[in-house]
Each structure stands twice: as structure tokens, then as C-alpha cells.
N, C-alpha and C positions, 0 to 999 in steps of 0.2 A: 488438415491444417485448421486451426481456429480461425473464425471470422476476425477481420481486422479490428472491430470495435472492442473485442475481448481484451485487447492490450490496455484499454482504459477502464473497463468494467461497466457495470450497469447501475444507474441511480434513478431516483424519483425526485422531481421538483414539484412542490405544491405552492400555488401563488395565491396569497391573501391580498386583495387588492385595496384594503381600507387603511386610512391613516387618520390621526387626529387633525393634522394640518399638512398642507403641501409645502415642502421646503422649496425655496427659490432656485436652487441648483439642480433639483431632481428631475429627470426625464423617464423615471420608471412609470409603469402602469399603476398609479396610486390615485385613490379618490377619497374625498372627505364626505361622508353621508350622515344624516341625522340619526337613522335607525338601520340595524342590520338583523335580518331574520337568520340568526346562526343555525337553527335547525334546518332550514331550506338549504343553506350552503353546505352544511354537512352532508345532507343526502345527495347533493349534486357531486360532491367530491367522491363520495362512496360509489356512485354509479359510474363515474369516469375510471375509478381504480379497478372496478370490475371489467369495464370495456378494455382498458389497456392491458390488464392482466391476461385477457384471452389472447392477445397478440404476443405476448411475451412469456408464455407458460414455461416454467422450469428454469428460468434465469435466476441466478443467485444475486439478490439485491445487496448492494454494498453501501448504499447511502440513501438517506431521506432528508430533504431540505425544505423547511418552511420558510419561504421568502415573501417579500412584499414591496410596498405596503408595510404594515406593521403586524406581523403574525402574533405578537404578544398581546394584541387585542382580542384574539380568539379565546373563547371559553376552554378551559382545560378538558372538559368533558368532550368537546369536539375533537381536539387533538387526540385524545385517548380513543375515540370512535374510529378516526382515520387510521391510526397505528394498528389498532385491532384488525381492521380490514386489510392493511398492508401485510401484517403477519399471516393472515389466512390466505393471501393471494400469491406470494412469492416466498421461496426458501431465502433466509437471510444469512449474510456473512456472519461469522462469529464475532468479528470486530466492527460490526456495522456502526456507522456514524449517523446520528439522527439529530439534526441542527435545527434550532429555531432562532430566527432573527428577532430582536428585542430592542425597543427604545426605552431610555431611562424613565420616561414619563408614564410608561405602562407597566412598570415592574412593581409587582407586590410579592412578599414572601410566599403567601398562600397560593398565588397563581403559579409561581415558579415551582413550588413543591408539586403542585398538580401536574405540571408538564413533565417533571422528572418521574412521577409515578405512572405517567402514560407511556413513558420510554424515551423521552428526549434525553440524550446524554451530552449535548454540546449547545452552547449559546453564543450567538454572535450579536454583539451590542453596538448600536450606532450612536457612539459618543460624540464623534466628529471634531471636537475641540476641547481643550482643557483651559479655556479662557472665556469668561462670561460675556465680554463684549463681542467676541467673535462668534460665540453660539447665538447671540441675538441677531447679528448680521447674516448668519446662515439660516435664519428662520427656525432654529430649534426651540422647542418648548421647555427644555430643561436648563438648569444652570449647572456649574462644576460641582457644587455640593451634592446635588441630586444625582448626578452622574456617578460620582464615587460611591454613594449610598447604594445606588442600583447595582453597581459592580460588586460590592460586597455581598449583597443579597445573592446575586448570580454565583459568586465564587463560593457561597455557603451550600449552594444547592446542587452544583455541577462541577465535576472534575475538570472539564474543558470549557474554558470561557475564552472567546476572542473579542476584540473590539476594533472599531474603525476609527481613524482620524483622517482629516483632510488638511493637506498643507498647500502652500503658495496661495494663501488667502489674502484678501485685501489688507494692505498695510503691514503685512508680515514681513519680518526681516529674518536673515539667516540666523542670527543670535536667538530670535524669538522661538523659532522652530527647534533649535538646538535644545533650548530649556524645556520646551513642551514635550519633545520626544524623550528626553531623559526622565521626565515624569511618568510618561506612558510606559517606558521600560521598567521602572521601579514598581508599577502596578501589575504589569503583564504576567500571565500565567504561562501560556504556551503558544500564543498566536497573535499577530497583530496584522491588520490590513490597513495600509498607509497609502492614501490616493492623493495625487496632485488634482487640485480643483480644476476641472474642465468646464468650460462654458458651452452648453448645449443649446442649440436652437429650439425654440418652442417652450423653454423655461423662462421664469421671471428674470433670472440672471441673464439669460440670453437676449431678452428684449432690452434690458437695461444697458448691456454691452453694446448692442446695435445702435442704441440711441446716445452713446458716448457718456452714459451715466454711471457706469461701473468702474470707479476709479481706484487707483492704489494697488492694482494687481502687480505681483513681481514680474520683472522681465524675464526673458528666457534664459538668460545667464544666472539670474538669482535662482530661478526655479531649478535649473540644472545643478547648481551648488546644493540645493535642498535635497535633491535626489542622491547626490553622491554622499552628503552627510548622512542621510538615512540608511544607506548601505553600510556606511563605516560603523555608526553607532549601534545598529541592530546586530551586525556581524560580531562586534566586540562583546555584545551582550549574550551571545549564543543564539540569537534569532537569525537564522539563515534566510536570505532572500531567495526562496525557491521558485518565486514567480515575480513578475515586475512589480507588483504592489503588495505582495504578501510575504510575510516573515514568520518563521516558526522555529521552535526548538526542534532537534532531531526527533523524527518519528511522530511529530505533531502536526504535520501538514493537514490541510483540509482534504479529506477524501473526496467529498462531493465536488469541489471545485477542480481537483486533479482529474476527475472523470471528464469534465468539460475540456480541460486543456490538453488531456492525453487523447482526446476525440474518441471517448467511449460512446456507449448508447445511454440515452436518458429520456425518461418520459416527462413531458411538461403537462401539468394539470392546472387549470385556473385560467382566469381572463388574461389573454395576451401571452400565455406561457408557450415557449418554443421547446421542441424536442427533436431528438435525432434517434431513430429506431431502425434497426436492421432487421428486416422480415424477408424470408425466402431468398436470402443472399443479396438483397437490395437495400441500400441505405436511403431513408426517407426523412425529409424535413417536415416537421409538423409545426403548426401555429394555431393558437386558439383564438376565438373570438375576443376582441380587445375590450369592449364595453361590459362591466360587470353584470348589468341588467340583462343585455342580450345574451351573454354567456349562459347565465343561470337559466333563462328562458329556453335557449336552444337544447341544453342538457335535459331539461325537464320534458320538452316536446318532442325533440328529435332523437334524443338518446346519446348525443355526443356534443362536445364543445368546440370541435375543430373548425377552423376557418379555411385551412388549406393542408394538403397532404401531397408533398411533391417528391418524386423519385430523384435523387442526386446522381449526376454523372460522375465518371472517373475524375474529370477535371475539377468538378465542383468538390469532390473528396479531397483532392490534393491541395486545393486552395484553402479550404476550412482547416485542414490538418496544419498547414503552415501558420494561418492566422492565429489559431489556438495554441499549438505546440511550441511556437518559437517564444511565447511568453514565458515558458518554464525554463529554469536554469538547466534542466536535463536535456532540453532541446527536442528535436524530432529525429526519430529513426529513419534513416534513408531508405530502408527497404519497405517502409510504408508509403514512400513516394514513387516506388518503382513502376506502378501501373500508369503514372502520368504520361501522356503522349506529347508533352511540351519538351522537345528536344534541347530548348535553350535553358531549361531549368537548372540542370546540373552544371552548365557553363556559367550561369549566374552565381550558383553557389561556390564554384571554384573562385570566381572574381571576388566575391565578398570574403572568402578565406585569404586570398592574396593581399586584399586591402587591410586585413587586421580586424575585420568587423565580426568574423565568425570562425570557427574552427570545427574540425571533425574529430570526434572522440568516441571510439568503440562503435563506430557505425551510426553515431548520432551527429546531427548538425546543431551546434550550440553557439550562442553569441558570446563574444569576448566582453570584458568589462568596458572597452570602447563602443561596442555595439549595442550593448544593453540600453543605454539611454536614448539610442538612435533606432529603436525597434520599429516604429512607423515607417521610417525611411528604408530600413532593411526590407520591410514587407513590401513596400511599394516597388523596390528593385526586383524582388523575387516574382512578384505577381504581375508586373507590367507585361503587356502583350509585345 
């Protein structure tokens, strides 16, 4: 019987921690620095790929994802060197997806052609808004004209281009979001990521919100209406909501992100990167050193960038499987939860089904249209002691 992770597959995440500016809503591990020794960073990534490759020999790699930060600040030669090492380390799926995140401010035709020549076949663009006033409020360095121009450059270089938008922004009304989403759908190729603005502690927005200075956010009812509108408009345009915040044309879902949500194995390389790797029949959680300088130094001097490497219990596995898998429209296969020793789990599942929040379909637990906008509440119910 194949190991459980094989249901989701195996992917590689490369974290590039540098940005041109820190957005006020962002809680990712991103940093603004004056200079970057790209050769030193390249050597560190290659070293880590060698190390992780020894732990995962023979696995078929289904995806590579360059995230950040702003990976489109990487020299194309660095991306080429990394992907050359990747191809020498793992057998690759015939339909491997190689994604690079990009911001409109760092897009150049020559740079994108270099990424394509290196092997990148999908780009995810952080556009975030199609309104100049809101882009400025979000701390973005581009305007709408620049975003559209960057998108056209990406579309000319890659067959697969996704972009992100944030809704439930300050001062945004339902009609505003409807008009903006219709614009986005007229631009979109095969994939859209549409996120409700969340205020995270430790961010500039989080500090303003705590001080009562982040005004004009839509209330919960308006945000819920925006979510419902998003599902309706995207569905009508042929972009199915295969995950809570992600919409795609048929067969165009993000392979890499589905590895996370299907609870497959993935190696995380770079400052603060997380991973889940199954070795010798045991699943482990890995986390890399957070600080870019400390990570680079540790890889150089100790031969690895890991901060922690922890074996997960059966209960940890069940918890993470639900946290990730219930985000997907396809849900979670119950036989993957069978090892859980929590006798109350299946009782809770039955109660959610009876309440109309979830249903069983071909051995999978899935959320109903009523349950989807209440995902966090459903998860709290399932995971409560």
C-alpha cells in the first residue's frame, strides 16, 4: 500500500525572502535590503537541494514553486542554476508545474524570457487591486496601468498566468468589488487567487487596527456577500472555486498548492520555509531558520538551514489533514482519517452533515455551500477537544 503522502504527491518550495518594499498587510517572511549577494544565495539553495535530495531519492517531483518575498527579483541565471540542479536531483513528472511569483514592479520582458528559458512554465502575479487609490492604500508600488502591462508581458511569455486580488478592502462596497472582479475575469487566463483581506498581528495594518486607526473595513455581512458574489461570478465565467480562495478553469488548478491541501510531501528550502517529509514511514515537520542572514550563514557553516525537524503523531496527521484538506472543494477522504484515535471525530462529522454544513460523497467529507463560508467554524468544531 502506498504511503499516505503519495495521495498528494511531492513538491519543492523555494523561498526568496527579499522585496522592494514591505506591504502593510503582509505577514510573510519578507525583507527589504540594500544589496543581495545572489551568487551566495544560489550556492546555498544548491547545497540545500543536494541535502534534501539525499532524503527523498527516487521520488517523482510534481511541482516547484518559487515564493517569497518577490522571486521576480532573482537573476534568471540563478533560477536556471536551481532548476538545473533540481532536474539532476529528482525524476520529474511529465506535466511538472514550475511556478514563480512576480510583482508588476519587477517585471521585464527580458527577465521573463530568461525565466521561461530556465524552465519556469507558470507565473503568479501579485496585482492585488485594479484601483490606483486602493493599490496605494495597500502599500503597493505599482499602479493599474503598470499591472496590466506586466500582465501582458507575462501572458506573452507563459501559457499559464495566475494573479491575486484582495477584496473586503477599506471603503470597498459590494458594487465596487463586482465591477473589479468582472474586470479581472475579462483579463484572466486560467487561474485567479481571490483573498479576503485579513488583519494579521505584527503587521502595519495590525498595529493600525489595534489602535483604532484602520477605518472603513466592510463588516462581516458585507464581506460574506463579497464571498458569495465571488463564487457566483467566477463560476459563471468557468472559473470553478476548487479551494476557498482559488478559482480555475477545468484542469488548470495549481498543482503545487494542491500538494499542500491534499497533504502530500513537500520540501521547504529558504529562510522560514516549512516542509512536510515522510521518511522511513514517519512524517516529519521541518522549519527553516527565519532570518535570511542567519539561514545563509547556517547553510554555509553547518550544511543545513533547518531550525527544527519534528516527527508528527497520528493525531497531528489527522489535524493537519483536516486543516488543509477541508479547504478544497473535493474535501478529505475519510480513510485517510481512519488512523485517528479520536473516537469523537466521526460523531462530529455526522453532526456537521446532519446540520447541513458538510456531506459525504464517495468516501470524502466535503463542505456544502452553507459550510464553505463557515470553514473556520467547521474546523473548530472538528478539532475541539
